[in-house]
N, C-alpha and C positions, 0 to 999 in steps of 0.2 A: 800294605795290609797289616804288617806287624806293628805299625804305629797306631792304627785305628782300633784294632780289636781289643788290646789290653785296656786302653782308655775307656772304651765303651763298656766293657765287662766290669771295670772298676766302678763306673757310675751306676750301672744297674745293680751291682752288689751292694753298694752303699745306700742306694735308694731303697733296696729291699730290707736292709738292716734298719734303716730309719723308719720305714713303714711298720716293721715288726715291733720295734721299740715303742712306737706310738700306739700301736694296737694293744700291746700288752699293758702299757701304762694306762691306756684308756679303759681297758677292761678292769684293771685293778681299781681305778678311780670309781667306776660305776659299782663295783662290788662293795667297796668301802662305803660309798654313799648309800647303797641299798641297806647295808647293815645298820648305819646310823639312822636311816629313815624308819626302819622297823622298830628301833629302840626309842623313837620319839613319840611321846604320848600325844602331843598336839597333832603330829602327822597321822597317827592311827585314828584319832578322833575325826580329823578332817576327811580321811579316806572313807570311814564308815558313813559319815554324813553324806558325802558325795555318792557313795554306793546306794544308799537309801533313796536319795533324790533321783538318781538315774533309773533305778528300778521302778520308783513311783511314776516317773515320766513315761517309761516304756510300757509298762503293763497296767498302770493305773486306769487309763480310759476304758480298758476292757472290763474292769471290775466296778466301774461307776454304776451305782444302783439305779440311776435315773438319767434321762436325757438332760444334759446340762443346759440346753437352750429352751426346754419345754417349761411353760408357765403353768404347771399342773395345779399348784395350790394358790393361784393368784387371788381367789376369793377369800382366802384365810388371812391375807395381809391387809391391814387397815392403815394405810399410810397417813391419811388425814387425822386419824386418832393417835398416831404414833405407836401402833401395836404391831409387833413383829413376832413371828413364831421362832422360838429359840430351839436349841438342841432337843431332839426327841428320838424315839426308836426308829421312826421312819426316815427322819432327816437328822443325821448325826451332828451336823453343823448348823442346823436350822434352815430357814428360808431367807432369800434376799427380798428386795423391795418389789420384785415382780413375781414372787411365789416360786422361784426356781430353787432347786436343791443345792445348797452351798457346798456340801461335801462332794457332789459330783462335779461341780464347777472347779473346785479346788484340785481334784485329781486330773481332770483334763487340762486345766491351766498350767499344771506342772510341765507337761510336754511342750506347750507353746513357749514357756519361759526358758526351758532348756534349749529348745531349737533356736530361739533368738540369741541366747548367750553364746552357744557354740558357733553358729554361723557368723556372728559379729566378730568373735575372736579369730576365726579362721580367715576372715577378710583382712583384718589387721595383721595377722601373722604372716600370711602368704605375701601380700603386697609389701609389707614392711620388711620382711626378710629379703625379698628380691632387691628392694632399694638399698637396704643396709649392706647386703652382701656385695652388690656391684660397687657401691661407694667405698666399702672397706677394702675390696680387692684393688680398686683404682688407687686408693691412698697408700696401700701397702707396697704394691709392685708396679704401679702405673707410671711412675716417673713424674715429671713436672706437670704434664697435661692431666694425668690421673689425679694429682692433688688439686688441681684447679676444678676438675669435675666434682671431686669430693667436697670441696669448699662450697660450691654452688648448691649441691644437693643438701648439705647439712644446714645451710642458711634457710632453705625452704622449710626443712623440718623444724628448725628453731622458731620460725614464724608460726607454724602450726602448734608447737608446744607452748608458745607464749599465750595462746588463747585458752580460756577456761574450757575444759573438755565438754562439760554439759552445755555451755553456751554454743560451742561449735556444733555439737550434735543437734541442738534445737534449731540452729540456723540451717543446717543441711536438711533436716526433716521438714522444715517449713518450706524450703524451696522445692523439694521433691514431691511433696504432697503427703496426705495422710494414708498410711498403709503399714502393714507389718514388715514388708520388704524395705520400706523407707527407714524404719527403725533399725533394721539390721545393717543397712548401708551406713547410716549416720553414725551408729556406735562403732562400726568397723573402721570407718575413716579416722575416727578419733584415736584409735589404737595404732594406726600405721606409723606415725613418727616415733612412738615409744619403741616398737620392735626395730625400726630402722636404726635408731640411735644406739640401741643396746647391742645389736649384732655388729654394727660397724665398730663400736668401741672394743668389743671382744676380739674382733679380727685384727684390729690395730695392736692390741696387746700380744696376740699370738704371732703377729708379724715380726716382732723383735726377739722371738725365741731362737735358741741356738740351732735347732734343727732346720729352721727356715733359712737362716744365714748359710748353713752348710749346703742345703739344697741349691740355693742360688749360686754359691761359689762353684758348684759342680756343673752348672749349666743346665739344670733341669728346667723344663718349660714352666713359665709362670702360671699358666692355667692349671697345670698338674699340681703345682705346689698349693694353689688356692683350694682346689677341689678335693685333694686327697689328704692334706695336712691342716691347713689353716681353718677352713670352714668346719670340718667335723669337730675340731677341738674348740670351736667357738659357740657351739649350739647349746651347751648346758644352761647358761643363764637365760637363753631365749625360751627354753622349755619351762623353766621356772616361771618366767614372766607370763607365759601362756596360761599357766594355772591361775596366777593372780589376776590376769586380765579377764578370765571367765567371771570371777566375782564382780569385777568392775562393770563388765558388759551387762550382767543381769541387773545390777542396780541402775545403771544408766538407761537400759531399755525399759525398766519399770517406771523410771522417772519420765521418760518420753510418753509412755502410755498414760501415765497419771496426768500429764499436761494436755492430753487429748490428741497426740500426734501418732498414736498407734493405729490399730486396725479400725476402720470405720464401722465394722460390724459389731455392734454393741452386744449381740448375743454370744459372740465367740469368747469363751473364757480365757483370760490371761491374767496373771496375778497383778500386774500393774494396772490393767483396765478395771479389775475388780476393786482395787483401791479407789480408783476414780469414781466409780459408781457408788461406793459406800460412804464417801466423805459427806454427802448431803444428809445422811441418816446416822451420823456418828453419835449424836445425843441420845437417840432412841434405840439404836441397834449397833453398839460399838463393836460387837464381835464380827460384824460384816467386814470391818477393816482389819481386825486383829488376825484372822486366819491367813489372808494373803501376805500381810506384813511379816508375820512370824515366819512364813515359808520363805520369803525373800531373804530375811535376816539370817536364818539358820543356813540356808544354802550358800549365801555369800560367805558366811563365817567358815563353812566347811572348806570351800575352795581357798580361802585365805590361809587357814591353818595348814592345809597340805602344801600350799605354795611356799609359805615361810619355812616349813620343815624341810622341803626340798632344797631351798636356798641354803639353809644351814648344813644340810647333808653334803651338798656339792661344793661347799666353801673349801678351797685348797688349804686355807690356814688351819683347818681343823683336822687335816690328815695326819695320822700318827706315823 
């Protein structure tokens, strides 16, 4: 008993000190990152753009002045003569080719665009994080068999990364059929190898840290080392990538809708689908394309600015 108790208490005490050190350093890192992020003009602009977009997507449909699918002013649009109704008091963005209110469709379409982007990003994040986390843990602490498993998984992700993302998304969408759910799945699958590679690389870097070597030398279980030390300290680049992937997901989802692989319901407003419908009338009514295009560009820019600001804020090279 005298031989086991001191050794056990020493391990528990050192593990406690290691966890406390990592927690305090982690909190310090996040506090410093938050301070740098608040001082970043690009980050603040990106956050404001995202906040406006989210508010627009959440509450916008409730304030839409008209039914976005109703062809109330169809008789006022003369497509054969190339005459379209532009912005006016009753219709702030004018009418589309079917006499529907463009402003109402823009507001409701923001929610669909946000939904597609968020769901697509979550699909790639969750599945990619699971694959990357398991692969990174196997490569770090799994021995020879773990490294073989990691090599196999990474070769599969390399194959996926070798394919152009839009081409892969189009192929998946074409196989699954035309629907909004298909767009989410296709764009999400494209994001999986990115998150897997990123988390696995971050875990490999953390696996060579001194605290991991110390924990292993003390005989602490490998699962505990991965879950309590390596994985939490590897998540910051994944969080940044999630923000950047939202911008990519919105653009790729709009591209799939533009190619006709989105929702088959043409009356359902979505910014990518609105671009598809407006391309035939660009010469006579260019603003039909401008409104959804500007919405997509500004939203993607907001997520990109915030993501880049977060990346700079979390960069350990910039810590003072």
